[in-house]
C-alpha positions in Angstrom: 7.2 -6.2 -10.1 4.1 -7.7 -8.7 4.7 -11.2 -10.1 8.3 -11.3 -8.9 7.3 -10.0 -5.4 4.6 -12.6 -5.1 7.0 -15.2 -6.2 9.4 -14.2 -3.4 6.6 -14.1 -0.8 5.0 -17.4 -1.6 6.4 -19.7 -4.3 10.1 -19.5 -3.4 9.5 -21.1 0.0 6.4 -23.0 -1.3 4.2 -21.5 1.4 0.6 -20.4 1.2 0.8 -17.8 3.9 3.3 -15.4 5.3 3.3 -13.3 8.5 2.8 -9.7 7.8 6.0 -8.6 9.3 7.9 -11.1 7.2 6.0 -10.0 4.1 7.0 -6.4 4.8 10.7 -7.4 5.2 10.7 -9.5 2.0 9.0 -6.8 0.0 11.3 -4.1 1.4 14.3 -6.0 0.2 12.8 -6.7 -3.1 11.9 -3.1 -3.7 15.4 -2.0 -2.6 16.9 -4.2 -5.4 14.4 -3.0 -8.0 14.9 0.6 -7.1 18.7 0.6 -7.7 20.1 2.8 -8.9 17.0 5.1 -9.4 13.7 4.7 -7.5 10.9 3.5 -9.8 8.5 2.0 -7.2 7.7 4.8 -4.8 5.1 3.3 -2.4 6.0 1.8 0.9 5.8 -1.9 1.2 2.7 -1.8 3.4 1.0 0.4 0.8 1.6 -2.2 -1.9 0.4 -5.0 0.3 -2.8 -3.0 1.2 -3.3 -2.3 -2.6 -2.9 -5.9 -3.6 -5.4 -7.0 -1.0 -8.0 -4.3 -1.8 -11.4 -5.1 -3.5 -10.2 -4.0 -6.8 -7.2 -6.3 -7.0 -7.6 -9.2 -4.6 -4.2 -10.7 -5.5 -3.7 -11.5 -1.9 -5.9 -11.8 1.2 -5.1 -10.6 4.7 -6.4 -11.8 8.0 -6.0 -10.9 11.6 -4.2 -13.4 13.8 -5.0 -13.7 17.4 -2.5 -14.9 19.9 -3.4 -16.2 23.3 -1.5 -15.1 26.3 
């Protein structure tokens, strides 16, 4: 699941970064497909992203973005 999700988030569009809201949307859709017809992956998308960025995993990194205005 992780490899296919990361592929969808980054490799498919050949991008190095993804906005957090976009990542949530993509991962929500991916989990929806994987959880048909019976839920297997029970965490919310934001929980998976948080886990993947934690000190134990470090599969992705997160950063705050600041907008002027």
